[in-house]
Structures are given as C-alpha cells and as structure tokens.
C-alpha positions, 0 to 999 in steps of 0.5 A: 090102367090109363094108355096114351097112343100117339100117332093115329095112323093105321097101325096106331088105330089099331093097337088103341082098338086092340087095347080096348077089346082085350084089357077090361077097363082100360082108358086110352087116349089117341092123339096126333097133329092130323084132324082126319086121322083122329076123326077117322079114329073116332068113327072106327073105334065106338068105345067109352073109354076112348078119347082123342086129342090133338098136339104136337110132337114137336111141342115139348111142353104139350107133349110131356103134359100129355104124357102125364095123362098116361101110365103106359105110352106107345109110340106109333108116330113116323119112324124118323129119328128126329120124331123119336128124339123129341119123343125120348126127351118129352118122355125123359121129363115125366115120371114113373112112366113105361113106353113101347116104340113100334119100331127100331129106326136107328136103333143104336141110338135109343141108347143115349137116353137110357140115363136119363130114364132110370133117373126118371125111373122110366122104361122104355122097349123100342121095336115093337113090330115083327121084324124087328119086334117079335122075331127079336123077342124069339131069339131072345127067348131061345137064348134064354132056353139055351144054356148057350146059344150058339147061331141064330136066324130070322127068316121074315116075309110078306107076300100075296098068296098067290103068285103070277096075279101082283108085279114082280110078285109082290104087294107093298105092304109099307112104304117104298122108300123103307122096301128100297132101304131094306133092300140096299142098305149092306146087311150086318150080321154076326159072323164067328162071334164079330160083326161083319157088314155084308154087300146088299142085294146079294148072297140069295139063298133058298127057303121053303116056306110051307104051302108056298114051296120055294123062295129066295131068302136074301139078308137084310140089315134087321138084326138090330139090337140083336147085334148088341144082345147077342155078341154080349151072350157070346153067340157065335153066328146069326143073321135076318132074312127077308123072303121074296118069292123067286125073281123078286130080288133078280129084278130089283138088282137089275134095275139097281146095276142099271142106276134106277135107284142112284140118288144123283140127279139126271137132266130130263127134258129139261127137268132135274130128277133123281132116279131114285125118286122116280123109281120110287113113284113107278113101283109105289103105283106098280106094286101097290095092294090089290083089293081081294087079293090075301096077303100073308107073312111068315116068321121062322126063328131058328137057334142052334146050341147047347141044351142039357149037354146035347147041341140042339136045334129049336124054332118058333115058326108064325103064318098069319093072313090079312083080313080083307073084310076090314082091310088090314094086311097081315103085315099091319096085324103082326107089326100092331100086335105086338106092339099093344100085347107088350104094352099091356105086358108091362103095364102090369109087369115090366120086371122091375127095369127101367131106361132103355131095354130091348125087346130080345131081353125083356120079353122072356119066360112068363112074359113070352108065354104070356104074349104068345098066348095073346097072340092066338087070341088074336088069331096069330098062331105061334109054333114050336118046332 
C-alpha cells in the first residue's frame, strides 16, 4: 500500500516511521515545503521504502499530482483552516483516495466538501489525535455497544509525572497559542439533548487520576463532531474536560481577569503591544518542556445508558508516558499513533464509506477492536472498566 504523509514535522515523522514499522511492504512518501524538515526525516528514518518530496500546499496542481501517487493520505500539516481548505480542494480533484487528518480545526467547515468527495469516491476522516480523536472514537464505540447511550464524558490531560518541578505544574506539550485558545474558548456541551455554550475558565470539578491523585477538570471545547453525532443518536448529556493539577487553572483565571490575555493593544514605553502576545512569549519560556522530566497523558471516557434492558455505566481508560530516550512526549505518541493506525485500518477496511466521515462513526466494532490492539503493540494500553 502507498501512503503519503503531508507535513514532516515531529508528528508527521512519527506517523511515517510508524507505518513503515508496522505494515510490511508499505511505501511512504513524506512531503513538506521545508527542506530542513525533510533532511531531518531522512536522517532519522532509515528505510528504503521511504521517499521525500518537496511541495507547496498552495500549488494545487502540484498537490493533486502528489496525492495521485498514494492510496492513503495523512494530513499532518499546520492546523489552519486556509491550509485545510487547500488540502480538501486538491483531494476533491483526485479519485478513489482515502485520507485522515491529525486534527479537527473548525470541524463544522469540513462538511462543505462532503458531496465533492463522494463524487470523487474519496473518504476523508478528520480529527485523528487523542482529543479530538481517540476520545471521540471511544464515545462512538460506547454508543455502538449501548442500546441507547444517555450520557458521555471525556476527561483528558497531559501532565508532568511529578508536581512541584514545572512552573504552574505544567509543561507545554503543544504551542502556547493553542493552549490559551483551549482555555479561553467557551465550551459547547450537550445538556438535556440540546447544545449549550458555557463560560470559559469556569466550572472546575475534581477528578481522580489513579496514581497521581486529585486534579482539576475543566470543561473545554473538545467535543467537536460529537456535538453533531451524539445529538443525532439521542444522547442527553455530554462534555469534554481537560485535566490539570490543582492551582493551574486558578492561576490562569487570575491572569485572564487581570487582562494578561487581552488582544487589545496597550502602549509600553512608546511601543504598542498586545498583552496576549507578551503573555504567550513569557508562558512559552516559563512552561517549556524540562529535559528528563517525564510527562504522561491520561484519557478516561465514560458512558451511561441502556444496555440489554439495564441502565449501566462503562468506561475506557488510557495512561501513557513520554519516551525520554528518543525525546517523544506522551502527547505526541497518543496523537500520532491513532493517526497512523487509522490510516492503515482504512487502507484495508473502510466499510464502503465515502465523503467526510467522523472518527466516532467509522472506528467502531471490529475497527475499534483493531485500533485498540494496534495501540497495545506500541505500548499504549486501553482498559475497559
């Protein structure tokens, strides 16, 4: 099978390496506009079945020609809608392709390409990370198992294994801009079978992570397409929570209330600056990953509902650690591997689906079981509870 990984940053390199490691005979093209990224990829991935190509996503003719060389395409490009839109427009000009995305930026907009992809006999599955991604898939599997799923909740967080070492008890596992967007975007939740928008940086709850004690769980805007698919399935209540050690959110709330995250410019010593920009620069340095300090990613997805005539509760749980020897964080592992595994699954079993299909609607049943088994091969164990 021929795979094309578009974007050769850290995540794209992990995806390409994983496919070559776990699918015998796979051919992988790793493509990027950045020569340095491609050189790093070639030096790190020693495999005769890997080739690299330089391309520009904003050159549609070049992008379409590149896509035509593969059976399955993995979009690991920067997560901006401008880039995602360019990817979709090129993909719609191919035929008989399958694609997965490592993120789900502006998820509602993806559906505008649904009909064009169906006409081209193309399948696209966005949102294949951890959340969105495997968290959504676990909810989809619960809905698949239950006669009627009534409630669902996703709890996810990436944290240092020890408290009191990292400032604010957190190390940045992706960029600060995205982190602040996560905190400051009002979360959409499902309440009484309807969508509701709640206040950002509000409504902390206490959650227990086995082995790490109590943490704060805050509702964040992480349901993505579940806002659509769970309503369609009659689910009455759903929310996604991001986990942090106690005190972290309170500090962020104080900074927000004091205006440090404002985007309105202020003048400092004759220079106009945005408080948000300054805060991002300071926090990026303050909360940088500390070499040698392990981090972990924890995911707990729980559902309640009717099954076999009884009201029951079931959960899926995942706990993964960083690999300090090779320098891969747990968040990078749990984000990249669902993407590469998903690509390999749909390469051989897509269920006949075409158009834009949500991860929670395709990776259920046997495909869910396959994904769980493949994650286990990579040392990421998913427990049923």
